[in-house]
N, CA, C and O atoms as a Tripos MOL2 file, in Angstrom:
@<TRIPOS>MOLECULE
protein
  296   295    74     0     0
PROTEIN
NO_CHARGES

@<TRIPOS>ATOM
      1 N           0.8420   -1.1760    0.0000 N.3       1 MET1
      2 CA          0.0000    0.0000    0.0000 C.3       1 MET1
      3 C           0.8900    1.2430    0.0000 C.2       1 MET1
      4 O           1.8480    1.3360    0.7670 O.2       1 MET1
      5 N           0.5610    2.1840   -0.8630 N.am      2 THR2
      6 CA          1.3710    3.3950   -0.9340 C.3       2 THR2
      7 C           0.6980    4.5120   -0.1620 C.2       2 THR2
      8 O          -0.5270    4.6290   -0.1350 O.2       2 THR2
      9 N           1.5180    5.3180    0.4560 N.am      3 GLY3
     10 CA          1.0120    6.4490    1.2230 C.3       3 GLY3
     11 C           0.8390    7.6800    0.3470 C.2       3 GLY3
     12 O           1.2210    7.6810   -0.8230 O.2       3 GLY3
     13 N           0.2830    8.6870    0.9000 N.am      4 LYS4
     14 CA          0.0380    9.9360    0.1830 C.3       4 LYS4
     15 C           1.3780   10.5720   -0.2060 C.2       4 LYS4
     16 O           2.2290   10.8150    0.6490 O.2       4 LYS4
     17 N           1.5500   10.8340   -1.4830 N.am      5 GLY5
     18 CA          2.7610   11.4890   -1.9580 C.3       5 GLY5
     19 C           3.9630   10.5900   -2.1180 C.2       5 GLY5
     20 O           5.0680   11.0880   -2.3350 O.2       5 GLY5
     21 N           3.7960    9.3040   -2.0210 N.am      6 SER6
     22 CA          4.9630    8.4330   -2.0950 C.3       6 SER6
     23 C           5.3160    8.0330   -3.5250 C.2       6 SER6
     24 O           6.4110    7.5230   -3.7640 O.2       6 SER6
     25 N           4.4220    8.2510   -4.4700 N.am      7 GLY7
     26 CA          4.7100    7.8660   -5.8480 C.3       7 GLY7
     27 C           4.7860    9.0800   -6.7640 C.2       7 GLY7
     28 O           4.3010   10.1600   -6.4270 O.2       7 GLY7
     29 N           5.4000    8.8880   -7.9230 N.am      8 ARG8
     30 CA          5.5040    9.9790   -8.8930 C.3       8 ARG8
     31 C           4.2300   10.0870   -9.6950 C.2       8 ARG8
     32 O           3.5500    9.0920   -9.9470 O.2       8 ARG8
     33 N           3.9190   11.2770  -10.0840 N.am      9 ARG9
     34 CA          2.7890   11.4880  -10.9760 C.3       9 ARG9
     35 C           3.1810   11.0620  -12.3790 C.2       9 ARG9
     36 O           4.3630   10.9940  -12.7150 O.2       9 ARG9
     37 N           2.1790   10.7770  -13.1890 N.am     10 LYS10
     38 CA          2.4560   10.4650  -14.5920 C.3      10 LYS10
     39 C           2.9580   11.7360  -15.2560 C.2      10 LYS10
     40 O           2.4480   12.8280  -15.0080 O.2      10 LYS10
     41 N           3.9700   11.5740  -16.1050 N.am     11 GLU11
     42 CA          4.5430   12.7370  -16.7830 C.3      11 GLU11
     43 C           4.8460   12.3970  -18.2260 C.2      11 GLU11
     44 O           5.1040   11.2440  -18.5730 O.2      11 GLU11
     45 N           4.8080   13.4130  -19.0500 N.am     12 ASP12
     46 CA          5.1290   13.2750  -20.4670 C.3      12 ASP12
     47 C           6.5530   13.7890  -20.6600 C.2      12 ASP12
     48 O           6.7760   14.9960  -20.7500 O.2      12 ASP12
     49 N           7.5080   12.8760  -20.7230 N.am     13 ILE13
     50 CA          8.9180   13.2500  -20.7880 C.3      13 ILE13
     51 C           9.2260   14.0760  -22.0380 C.2      13 ILE13
     52 O          10.0850   14.9560  -21.9870 O.2      13 ILE13
     53 N           8.5500   13.8160  -23.1540 N.am     14 ASN14
     54 CA          8.7860   14.5940  -24.3690 C.3      14 ASN14
     55 C           8.3210   16.0390  -24.1920 C.2      14 ASN14
     56 O           8.9610   16.9670  -24.6860 O.2      14 ASN14
     57 N           7.2280   16.2200  -23.4980 N.am     15 LYS15
     58 CA          6.7230   17.5650  -23.2380 C.3      15 LYS15
     59 C           7.7080   18.3240  -22.3410 C.2      15 LYS15
     60 O           7.9500   19.5140  -22.5450 O.2      15 LYS15
     61 N           8.2630   17.6420  -21.3660 N.am     16 ILE16
     62 CA          9.2430   18.2680  -20.4750 C.3      16 ILE16
     63 C          10.4830   18.6800  -21.2590 C.2      16 ILE16
     64 O          10.9790   19.7940  -21.0940 O.2      16 ILE16
     65 N          10.9790   17.8010  -22.0980 N.am     17 ARG17
     66 CA         12.1710   18.1220  -22.9010 C.3      17 ARG17
     67 C          11.9290   19.3070  -23.8280 C.2      17 ARG17
     68 O          12.7940   20.1690  -23.9850 O.2      17 ARG17
     69 N          10.7430   19.3440  -24.4430 N.am     18 ASN18
     70 CA         10.4380   20.4170  -25.3840 C.3      18 ASN18
     71 C          10.2690   21.7700  -24.6980 C.2      18 ASN18
     72 O          10.5480   22.8040  -25.3050 O.2      18 ASN18
     73 N           9.8210   21.7810  -23.4490 N.am     19 ASN19
     74 CA          9.5740   23.0390  -22.7500 C.3      19 ASN19
     75 C          10.6820   23.4290  -21.7890 C.2      19 ASN19
     76 O          10.5920   24.4730  -21.1420 O.2      19 ASN19
     77 N          11.7230   22.6190  -21.6810 N.am     20 TRP20
     78 CA         12.7820   22.8770  -20.7140 C.3      20 TRP20
     79 C          13.4090   24.2570  -20.9170 C.2      20 TRP20
     80 O          13.5540   25.0130  -19.9570 O.2      20 TRP20
     81 N          13.7820   24.5940  -22.1590 N.am     21 ASP21
     82 CA         14.4330   25.8760  -22.4250 C.3      21 ASP21
     83 C          13.5120   27.0570  -22.1580 C.2      21 ASP21
     84 O          13.9670   28.1010  -21.6900 O.2      21 ASP21
     85 N          12.2250   26.9080  -22.4480 N.am     22 SER22
     86 CA         11.3220   28.0310  -22.2070 C.3      22 SER22
     87 C          11.1470   28.3020  -20.7180 C.2      22 SER22
     88 O          10.8610   29.4330  -20.3240 O.2      22 SER22
     89 N          11.3160   27.2830  -19.8970 N.am     23 VAL23
     90 CA         11.1700   27.4590  -18.4550 C.3      23 VAL23
     91 C          12.4980   27.8220  -17.7990 C.2      23 VAL23
     92 O          12.5600   28.7580  -17.0020 O.2      23 VAL23
     93 N          13.5580   27.0910  -18.1270 N.am     24 PHE24
     94 CA         14.8290   27.2480  -17.4380 C.3      24 PHE24
     95 C          15.9410   27.8480  -18.2980 C.2      24 PHE24
     96 O          17.0280   28.1220  -17.7900 O.2      24 PHE24
     97 N          15.6880   28.0530  -19.5770 N.am     25 GLY25
     98 CA         16.7250   28.5610  -20.4760 C.3      25 GLY25
     99 C          17.0370   30.0240  -20.2280 C.2      25 GLY25
    100 O          16.4100   30.6760  -19.3930 O.2      25 GLY25
    101 N          18.0080   30.5250  -20.9600 N.am     26 LYS26
    102 CA         18.3910   31.9210  -20.8300 C.3      26 LYS26
    103 C          17.2630   32.8150  -21.3220 C.2      26 LYS26
    104 O          16.5910   32.5140  -22.3080 O.2      26 LYS26
    105 N          17.0740   33.9050  -20.6210 N.am     27 LYS27
    106 CA         16.0580   34.8710  -21.0200 C.3      27 LYS27
    107 C          16.5690   35.6600  -22.2220 C.2      27 LYS27
    108 O          17.7570   35.9670  -22.3170 O.2      27 LYS27
    109 N          15.6690   35.9790  -23.1270 N.am     28 LYS28
    110 CA         16.0480   36.7630  -24.2920 C.3      28 LYS28
    111 C          16.3150   38.1920  -23.8470 C.2      28 LYS28
    112 O          15.5770   38.7540  -23.0380 O.2      28 LYS28
    113 N          17.3670   38.7620  -24.3810 N.am     29 LYS29
    114 CA         17.7210   40.1320  -24.0360 C.3      29 LYS29
    115 C          17.7530   40.9680  -25.3050 C.2      29 LYS29
    116 O          18.1030   40.4910  -26.3840 O.2      29 LYS29
    117 N          17.3820   42.2160  -25.1420 N.am     30 GLU30
    118 CA         17.3340   43.1400  -26.2670 C.3      30 GLU30
    119 C          18.3740   44.2280  -26.0360 C.2      30 GLU30
    120 O          18.5010   44.7530  -24.9300 O.2      30 GLU30
    121 N          19.1100   44.5610  -27.0810 N.am     31 LEU31
    122 CA         20.1280   45.6000  -27.0110 C.3      31 LEU31
    123 C          19.4740   46.9440  -27.3060 C.2      31 LEU31
    124 O          18.8310   47.1070  -28.3430 O.2      31 LEU31
    125 N          19.6330   47.9060  -26.4020 N.am     32 ILE32
    126 CA         19.0950   49.2490  -26.6310 C.3      32 ILE32
    127 C          20.1930   50.2790  -26.3960 C.2      32 ILE32
    128 O          21.1630   50.0170  -25.6850 O.2      32 ILE32
    129 N          20.0310   51.4410  -26.9960 N.am     33 THR33
    130 CA         20.9590   52.5430  -26.7930 C.3      33 THR33
    131 C          20.1600   53.7740  -26.3790 C.2      33 THR33
    132 O          19.2510   54.2130  -27.0830 O.2      33 THR33
    133 N          20.5210   54.3190  -25.2210 N.am     34 GLU34
    134 CA         19.9090   55.5560  -24.7560 C.3      34 GLU34
    135 C          20.7930   56.7100  -25.2090 C.2      34 GLU34
    136 O          22.0060   56.6820  -25.0050 O.2      34 GLU34
    137 N          20.1930   57.7230  -25.8230 N.am     35 VAL35
    138 CA         20.9270   58.8850  -26.3050 C.3      35 VAL35
    139 C          20.4560   60.1030  -25.5260 C.2      35 VAL35
    140 O          19.2550   60.3590  -25.4330 O.2      35 VAL35
    141 N          21.3870   60.8450  -24.9740 N.am     36 THR36
    142 CA         21.0660   62.0560  -24.2180 C.3      36 THR36
    143 C          21.7060   63.2510  -24.9070 C.2      36 THR36
    144 O          22.9080   63.2640  -25.1720 O.2      36 THR36
    145 N          20.8800   64.2580  -25.1940 N.am     37 ILE37
    146 CA         21.3560   65.5070  -25.7920 C.3      37 ILE37
    147 C          21.1470   66.5860  -24.7340 C.2      37 ILE37
    148 O          20.0410   66.7560  -24.2210 O.2      37 ILE37
    149 N          22.2050   67.3070  -24.4150 N.am     38 GLU38
    150 CA         22.1160   68.3570  -23.4140 C.3      38 GLU38
    151 C          22.3950   69.7120  -24.0440 C.2      38 GLU38
    152 O          23.3560   69.8800  -24.7960 O.2      38 GLU38
    153 N          21.5440   70.6690  -23.7250 N.am     39 PHE39
    154 CA         21.7560   72.0450  -24.1640 C.3      39 PHE39
    155 C          20.9520   72.9690  -23.2630 C.2      39 PHE39
    156 O          20.0450   72.5230  -22.5610 O.2      39 PHE39
    157 N          21.2770   74.2290  -23.2820 N.am     40 THR40
    158 CA         20.5590   75.2060  -22.4620 C.3      40 THR40
    159 C          19.7990   76.1650  -23.3570 C.2      40 THR40
    160 O          20.2260   76.4940  -24.4640 O.2      40 THR40
    161 N          18.6630   76.6000  -22.8480 N.am     41 MET41
    162 CA         17.8370   77.5740  -23.5570 C.3      41 MET41
    163 C          17.3170   78.5810  -22.5350 C.2      41 MET41
    164 O          17.1300   78.2510  -21.3640 O.2      41 MET41
    165 N          17.0910   79.7870  -22.9830 N.am     42 GLN42
    166 CA         16.5610   80.8150  -22.0930 C.3      42 GLN42
    167 C          15.0570   80.6570  -21.9350 C.2      42 GLN42
    168 O          14.3780   80.1380  -22.8210 O.2      42 GLN42
    169 N          14.5480   81.1090  -20.8010 N.am     43 GLY43
    170 CA         13.1060   81.1300  -20.5920 C.3      43 GLY43
    171 C          12.5320   79.7540  -20.3100 C.2      43 GLY43
    172 O          13.1920   78.8910  -19.7310 O.2      43 GLY43
    173 N          11.2860   79.5670  -20.7320 N.am     44 ASN44
    174 CA         10.5490   78.3240  -20.5220 C.3      44 ASN44
    175 C          10.0990   77.7950  -21.8930 C.2      44 ASN44
    176 O           8.9450   77.9820  -22.2800 O.2      44 ASN44
    177 N          11.0090   77.1340  -22.6290 N.am     45 PRO45
    178 CA         10.6890   76.7180  -24.0030 C.3      45 PRO45
    179 C           9.6950   75.5490  -24.0350 C.2      45 PRO45
    180 O           9.6480   74.7230  -23.1240 O.2      45 PRO45
    181 N           8.9050   75.5100  -25.1140 N.am     46 ASN46
    182 CA          8.0110   74.3630  -25.3120 C.3      46 ASN46
    183 C           8.7320   73.3300  -26.1760 C.2      46 ASN46
    184 O           9.8740   73.5400  -26.5840 O.2      46 ASN46
    185 N           8.0700   72.2350  -26.4450 N.am     47 ILE47
    186 CA          8.7140   71.1390  -27.1750 C.3      47 ILE47
    187 C           9.1070   71.5510  -28.5990 C.2      47 ILE47
    188 O          10.1290   71.0950  -29.1110 O.2      47 ILE47
    189 N           8.3130   72.3980  -29.2340 N.am     48 ASN48
    190 CA          8.6470   72.8600  -30.5900 C.3      48 ASN48
    191 C           9.9050   73.7180  -30.5740 C.2      48 ASN48
    192 O          10.7500   73.5950  -31.4600 O.2      48 ASN48
    193 N          10.0390   74.5920  -29.5660 N.am     49 ASP49
    194 CA         11.2470   75.4110  -29.4420 C.3      49 ASP49
    195 C          12.4850   74.5230  -29.2520 C.2      49 ASP49
    196 O          13.5340   74.7590  -29.8510 O.2      49 ASP49
    197 N          12.3340   73.5020  -28.4090 N.am     50 MET50
    198 CA         13.4670   72.5880  -28.1750 C.3      50 MET50
    199 C          13.8260   71.8210  -29.4430 C.2      50 MET50
    200 O          15.0040   71.6420  -29.7490 O.2      50 MET50
    201 N          12.8200   71.3720  -30.1750 N.am     51 ASN51
    202 CA         13.0610   70.6490  -31.4220 C.3      51 ASN51
    203 C          13.7850   71.5450  -32.4270 C.2      51 ASN51
    204 O          14.7210   71.1060  -33.0940 O.2      51 ASN51
    205 N          13.3520   72.7910  -32.5300 N.am     52 ASN52
    206 CA         14.0040   73.7350  -33.4490 C.3      52 ASN52
    207 C          15.4550   73.9760  -33.0450 C.2      52 ASN52
    208 O          16.3330   74.0790  -33.9010 O.2      52 ASN52
    209 N          15.7040   74.0650  -31.7390 N.am     53 GLN53
    210 CA         17.0720   74.2770  -31.2550 C.3      53 GLN53
    211 C          17.9610   73.0870  -31.6070 C.2      53 GLN53
    212 O          19.0990   73.2740  -32.0360 O.2      53 GLN53
    213 N          17.4620   71.8780  -31.4330 N.am     54 VAL54
    214 CA         18.2440   70.6840  -31.7680 C.3      54 VAL54
    215 C          18.5330   70.6370  -33.2660 C.2      54 VAL54
    216 O          19.6550   70.3290  -33.6700 O.2      54 VAL54
    217 N          17.5310   70.9400  -34.0930 N.am     55 GLU55
    218 CA         17.7500   70.9660  -35.5530 C.3      55 GLU55
    219 C          18.7970   72.0030  -35.9310 C.2      55 GLU55
    220 O          19.6470   71.7450  -36.7840 O.2      55 GLU55
    221 N          18.7420   73.1810  -35.3000 N.am     56 LYS56
    222 CA         19.7240   74.2350  -35.5670 C.3      56 LYS56
    223 C          21.1240   73.7600  -35.1810 C.2      56 LYS56
    224 O          22.0780   73.9740  -35.9290 O.2      56 LYS56
    225 N          21.2510   73.1180  -34.0220 N.am     57 MET57
    226 CA         22.5510   72.6300  -33.5670 C.3      57 MET57
    227 C          23.0900   71.5410  -34.4960 C.2      57 MET57
    228 O          24.2950   71.4660  -34.7370 O.2      57 MET57
    229 N          22.1900   70.6930  -35.0180 N.am     58 LEU58
    230 CA         22.6150   69.6650  -35.9730 C.3      58 LEU58
    231 C          23.1750   70.2950  -37.2400 C.2      58 LEU58
    232 O          24.2190   69.8780  -37.7410 O.2      58 LEU58
    233 N          22.4790   71.2980  -37.7540 N.am     59 LYS59
    234 CA         22.9320   71.9650  -38.9860 C.3      59 LYS59
    235 C          24.2800   72.6400  -38.7880 C.2      59 LYS59
    236 O          25.1080   72.6760  -39.6990 O.2      59 LYS59
    237 N          24.4950   73.1760  -37.5910 N.am     60 GLU60
    238 CA         25.7510   73.8780  -37.3040 C.3      60 GLU60
    239 C          26.8320   72.9300  -36.7780 C.2      60 GLU60
    240 O          27.9360   73.3620  -36.4460 O.2      60 GLU60
    241 N          26.5120   71.6570  -36.7070 N.am     61 ASN61
    242 CA         27.4360   70.6360  -36.2100 C.3      61 ASN61
    243 C          27.9440   70.9690  -34.8110 C.2      61 ASN61
    244 O          29.1250   70.7910  -34.5160 O.2      61 ASN61
    245 N          27.0460   71.4530  -33.9470 N.am     62 LYS62
    246 CA         27.4110   71.8470  -32.5920 C.3      62 LYS62
    247 C          26.6990   71.0010  -31.5360 C.2      62 LYS62
    248 O          26.6240   71.3870  -30.3700 O.2      62 LYS62
    249 N          26.1880   69.8710  -31.9460 N.am     63 ILE63
    250 CA         25.4280   69.0550  -31.0010 C.3      63 ILE63
    251 C          26.3710   68.2360  -30.1230 C.2      63 ILE63
    252 O          27.3680   67.6970  -30.6030 O.2      63 ILE63
    253 N          26.0510   68.1460  -28.8450 N.am     64 VAL64
    254 CA         26.8230   67.3600  -27.8880 C.3      64 VAL64
    255 C          25.8750   66.3070  -27.3190 C.2      64 VAL64
    256 O          24.7650   66.6220  -26.8920 O.2      64 VAL64
    257 N          26.3250   65.0570  -27.3190 N.am     65 TYR65
    258 CA         25.4550   63.9860  -26.8510 C.3      65 TYR65
    259 C          26.2720   62.9260  -26.1380 C.2      65 TYR65
    260 O          27.4960   62.8720  -26.2530 O.2      65 TYR65
    261 N          25.5680   62.0890  -25.4040 N.am     66 SER66
    262 CA         26.1900   60.9250  -24.7810 C.3      66 SER66
    263 C          25.2860   59.7280  -25.0360 C.2      66 SER66
    264 O          24.0750   59.8730  -25.2030 O.2      66 SER66
    265 N          25.8880   58.5420  -25.0650 N.am     67 THR67
    266 CA         25.1130   57.3230  -25.3040 C.3      67 THR67
    267 C          25.4450   56.2810  -24.2410 C.2      67 THR67
    268 O          26.5590   56.2280  -23.7190 O.2      67 THR67
    269 N          24.4590   55.4640  -23.9410 N.am     68 VAL68
    270 CA         24.6280   54.3140  -23.0560 C.3      68 VAL68
    271 C          23.9510   53.1360  -23.7460 C.2      68 VAL68
    272 O          22.7580   53.1810  -24.0440 O.2      68 VAL68
    273 N          24.7180   52.0910  -23.9950 N.am     69 THR69
    274 CA         24.1710   50.8970  -24.6380 C.3      69 THR69
    275 C          24.1360   49.7800  -23.6070 C.2      69 THR69
    276 O          25.1100   49.5430  -22.8930 O.2      69 THR69
    277 N          22.9810   49.0890  -23.5430 N.am     70 LYS70
    278 CA         22.8350   48.0270  -22.5540 C.3      70 LYS70
    279 C          21.8400   46.9930  -23.0340 C.2      70 LYS70
    280 O          21.0910   47.2180  -23.9850 O.2      70 LYS70
    281 N          21.8470   45.8660  -22.3650 N.am     71 TYR71
    282 CA         20.8780   44.8000  -22.6410 C.3      71 TYR71
    283 C          19.7550   44.8850  -21.6210 C.2      71 TYR71
    284 O          19.9920   45.1280  -20.4370 O.2      71 TYR71
    285 N          18.5250   44.6810  -22.0930 N.am     72 ILE72
    286 CA         17.3760   44.6030  -21.1990 C.3      72 ILE72
    287 C          16.6500   43.2950  -21.4690 C.2      72 ILE72
    288 O          16.7780   42.7230  -22.5510 O.2      72 ILE72
    289 N          15.9010   42.8270  -20.5060 N.am     73 ASN73
    290 CA         15.0990   41.6100  -20.7000 C.3      73 ASN73
    291 C          13.9470   41.9300  -21.6230 C.2      73 ASN73
    292 O          13.1960   42.8780  -21.3960 O.2      73 ASN73
    293 N          13.8120   41.1300  -22.6690 N.am     74 ALA74
    294 CA         12.7420   41.3620  -23.6320 C.3      74 ALA74
    295 C          11.4770   40.6270  -23.2380 C.2      74 ALA74
    296 O          10.4700   40.7110  -23.9410 O.2      74 ALA74
@<TRIPOS>BOND
     1     1     2 1
     2     2     3 1
     3     3     4 2
     4     3     5 am
     5     5     6 1
     6     6     7 1
     7     7     8 2
     8     7     9 am
     9     9    10 1
    10    10    11 1
    11    11    12 2
    12    11    13 am
    13    13    14 1
    14    14    15 1
    15    15    16 2
    16    15    17 am
    17    17    18 1
    18    18    19 1
    19    19    20 2
    20    19    21 am
    21    21    22 1
    22    22    23 1
    23    23    24 2
    24    23    25 am
    25    25    26 1
    26    26    27 1
    27    27    28 2
    28    27    29 am
    29    29    30 1
    30    30    31 1
    31    31    32 2
    32    31    33 am
    33    33    34 1
    34    34    35 1
    35    35    36 2
    36    35    37 am
    37    37    38 1
    38    38    39 1
    39    39    40 2
    40    39    41 am
    41    41    42 1
    42    42    43 1
    43    43    44 2
    44    43    45 am
    45    45    46 1
    46    46    47 1
    47    47    48 2
    48    47    49 am
    49    49    50 1
    50    50    51 1
    51    51    52 2
    52    51    53 am
    53    53    54 1
    54    54    55 1
    55    55    56 2
    56    55    57 am
    57    57    58 1
    58    58    59 1
    59    59    60 2
    60    59    61 am
    61    61    62 1
    62    62    63 1
    63    63    64 2
    64    63    65 am
    65    65    66 1
    66    66    67 1
    67    67    68 2
    68    67    69 am
    69    69    70 1
    70    70    71 1
    71    71    72 2
    72    71    73 am
    73    73    74 1
    74    74    75 1
    75    75    76 2
    76    75    77 am
    77    77    78 1
    78    78    79 1
    79    79    80 2
    80    79    81 am
    81    81    82 1
    82    82    83 1
    83    83    84 2
    84    83    85 am
    85    85    86 1
    86    86    87 1
    87    87    88 2
    88    87    89 am
    89    89    90 1
    90    90    91 1
    91    91    92 2
    92    91    93 am
    93    93    94 1
    94    94    95 1
    95    95    96 2
    96    95    97 am
    97    97    98 1
    98    98    99 1
    99    99   100 2
   100    99   101 am
   101   101   102 1
   102   102   103 1
   103   103   104 2
   104   103   105 am
   105   105   106 1
   106   106   107 1
   107   107   108 2
   108   107   109 am
   109   109   110 1
   110   110   111 1
   111   111   112 2
   112   111   113 am
   113   113   114 1
   114   114   115 1
   115   115   116 2
   116   115   117 am
   117   117   118 1
   118   118   119 1
   119   119   120 2
   120   119   121 am
   121   121   122 1
   122   122   123 1
   123   123   124 2
   124   123   125 am
   125   125   126 1
   126   126   127 1
   127   127   128 2
   128   127   129 am
   129   129   130 1
   130   130   131 1
   131   131   132 2
   132   131   133 am
   133   133   134 1
   134   134   135 1
   135   135   136 2
   136   135   137 am
   137   137   138 1
   138   138   139 1
   139   139   140 2
   140   139   141 am
   141   141   142 1
   142   142   143 1
   143   143   144 2
   144   143   145 am
   145   145   146 1
   146   146   147 1
   147   147   148 2
   148   147   149 am
   149   149   150 1
   150   150   151 1
   151   151   152 2
   152   151   153 am
   153   153   154 1
   154   154   155 1
   155   155   156 2
   156   155   157 am
   157   157   158 1
   158   158   159 1
   159   159   160 2
   160   159   161 am
   161   161   162 1
   162   162   163 1
   163   163   164 2
   164   163   165 am
   165   165   166 1
   166   166   167 1
   167   167   168 2
   168   167   169 am
   169   169   170 1
   170   170   171 1
   171   171   172 2
   172   171   173 am
   173   173   174 1
   174   174   175 1
   175   175   176 2
   176   175   177 am
   177   177   178 1
   178   178   179 1
   179   179   180 2
   180   179   181 am
   181   181   182 1
   182   182   183 1
   183   183   184 2
   184   183   185 am
   185   185   186 1
   186   186   187 1
   187   187   188 2
   188   187   189 am
   189   189   190 1
   190   190   191 1
   191   191   192 2
   192   191   193 am
   193   193   194 1
   194   194   195 1
   195   195   196 2
   196   195   197 am
   197   197   198 1
   198   198   199 1
   199   199   200 2
   200   199   201 am
   201   201   202 1
   202   202   203 1
   203   203   204 2
   204   203   205 am
   205   205   206 1
   206   206   207 1
   207   207   208 2
   208   207   209 am
   209   209   210 1
   210   210   211 1
   211   211   212 2
   212   211   213 am
   213   213   214 1
   214   214   215 1
   215   215   216 2
   216   215   217 am
   217   217   218 1
   218   218   219 1
   219   219   220 2
   220   219   221 am
   221   221   222 1
   222   222   223 1
   223   223   224 2
   224   223   225 am
   225   225   226 1
   226   226   227 1
   227   227   228 2
   228   227   229 am
   229   229   230 1
   230   230   231 1
   231   231   232 2
   232   231   233 am
   233   233   234 1
   234   234   235 1
   235   235   236 2
   236   235   237 am
   237   237   238 1
   238   238   239 1
   239   239   240 2
   240   239   241 am
   241   241   242 1
   242   242   243 1
   243   243   244 2
   244   243   245 am
   245   245   246 1
   246   246   247 1
   247   247   248 2
   248   247   249 am
   249   249   250 1
   250   250   251 1
   251   251   252 2
   252   251   253 am
   253   253   254 1
   254   254   255 1
   255   255   256 2
   256   255   257 am
   257   257   258 1
   258   258   259 1
   259   259   260 2
   260   259   261 am
   261   261   262 1
   262   262   263 1
   263   263   264 2
   264   263   265 am
   265   265   266 1
   266   266   267 1
   267   267   268 2
   268   267   269 am
   269   269   270 1
   270   270   271 1
   271   271   272 2
   272   271   273 am
   273   273   274 1
   274   274   275 1
   275   275   276 2
   276   275   277 am
   277   277   278 1
   278   278   279 1
   279   279   280 2
   280   279   281 am
   281   281   282 1
   282   282   283 1
   283   283   284 2
   284   283   285 am
   285   285   286 1
   286   286   287 1
   287   287   288 2
   288   287   289 am
   289   289   290 1
   290   290   291 1
   291   291   292 2
   292   291   293 am
   293   293   294 1
   294   294   295 1
   295   295   296 2
@<TRIPOS>SUBSTRUCTURE
     1 MET1         2 RESIDUE 1 A MET
     2 THR2         6 RESIDUE 1 A THR
     3 GLY3        10 RESIDUE 1 A GLY
     4 LYS4        14 RESIDUE 1 A LYS
     5 GLY5        18 RESIDUE 1 A GLY
     6 SER6        22 RESIDUE 1 A SER
     7 GLY7        26 RESIDUE 1 A GLY
     8 ARG8        30 RESIDUE 1 A ARG
     9 ARG9        34 RESIDUE 1 A ARG
    10 LYS10       38 RESIDUE 1 A LYS
    11 GLU11       42 RESIDUE 1 A GLU
    12 ASP12       46 RESIDUE 1 A ASP
    13 ILE13       50 RESIDUE 1 A ILE
    14 ASN14       54 RESIDUE 1 A ASN
    15 LYS15       58 RESIDUE 1 A LYS
    16 ILE16       62 RESIDUE 1 A ILE
    17 ARG17       66 RESIDUE 1 A ARG
    18 ASN18       70 RESIDUE 1 A ASN
    19 ASN19       74 RESIDUE 1 A ASN
    20 TRP20       78 RESIDUE 1 A TRP
    21 ASP21       82 RESIDUE 1 A ASP
    22 SER22       86 RESIDUE 1 A SER
    23 VAL23       90 RESIDUE 1 A VAL
    24 PHE24       94 RESIDUE 1 A PHE
    25 GLY25       98 RESIDUE 1 A GLY
    26 LYS26      102 RESIDUE 1 A LYS
    27 LYS27      106 RESIDUE 1 A LYS
    28 LYS28      110 RESIDUE 1 A LYS
    29 LYS29      114 RESIDUE 1 A LYS
    30 GLU30      118 RESIDUE 1 A GLU
    31 LEU31      122 RESIDUE 1 A LEU
    32 ILE32      126 RESIDUE 1 A ILE
    33 THR33      130 RESIDUE 1 A THR
    34 GLU34      134 RESIDUE 1 A GLU
    35 VAL35      138 RESIDUE 1 A VAL
    36 THR36      142 RESIDUE 1 A THR
    37 ILE37      146 RESIDUE 1 A ILE
    38 GLU38      150 RESIDUE 1 A GLU
    39 PHE39      154 RESIDUE 1 A PHE
    40 THR40      158 RESIDUE 1 A THR
    41 MET41      162 RESIDUE 1 A MET
    42 GLN42      166 RESIDUE 1 A GLN
    43 GLY43      170 RESIDUE 1 A GLY
    44 ASN44      174 RESIDUE 1 A ASN
    45 PRO45      178 RESIDUE 1 A PRO
    46 ASN46      182 RESIDUE 1 A ASN
    47 ILE47      186 RESIDUE 1 A ILE
    48 ASN48      190 RESIDUE 1 A ASN
    49 ASP49      194 RESIDUE 1 A ASP
    50 MET50      198 RESIDUE 1 A MET
    51 ASN51      202 RESIDUE 1 A ASN
    52 ASN52      206 RESIDUE 1 A ASN
    53 GLN53      210 RESIDUE 1 A GLN
    54 VAL54      214 RESIDUE 1 A VAL
    55 GLU55      218 RESIDUE 1 A GLU
    56 LYS56      222 RESIDUE 1 A LYS
    57 MET57      226 RESIDUE 1 A MET
    58 LEU58      230 RESIDUE 1 A LEU
    59 LYS59      234 RESIDUE 1 A LYS
    60 GLU60      238 RESIDUE 1 A GLU
    61 ASN61      242 RESIDUE 1 A ASN
    62 LYS62      246 RESIDUE 1 A LYS
    63 ILE63      250 RESIDUE 1 A ILE
    64 VAL64      254 RESIDUE 1 A VAL
    65 TYR65      258 RESIDUE 1 A TYR
    66 SER66      262 RESIDUE 1 A SER
    67 THR67      266 RESIDUE 1 A THR
    68 VAL68      270 RESIDUE 1 A VAL
    69 THR69      274 RESIDUE 1 A THR
    70 LYS70      278 RESIDUE 1 A LYS
    71 TYR71      282 RESIDUE 1 A TYR
    72 ILE72      286 RESIDUE 1 A ILE
    73 ASN73      290 RESIDUE 1 A ASN
    74 ALA74      294 RESIDUE 1 A ALA
């Protein structure tokens, strides 16, 4: 006579093998790059003013930026 919990449940070994990586495998990671542009403007500019300033700086080749590239979980 077997007691409660003394035996294994029926299992589908092929199903376990097929799903092993999705459960225990490496998580997919996505490479992203954050770009930061810093500049100063007088007053309280709106988004259009800021966009125009960035375009002007691009045309004059005076833009200063920094980037950070990293992996995130997808």
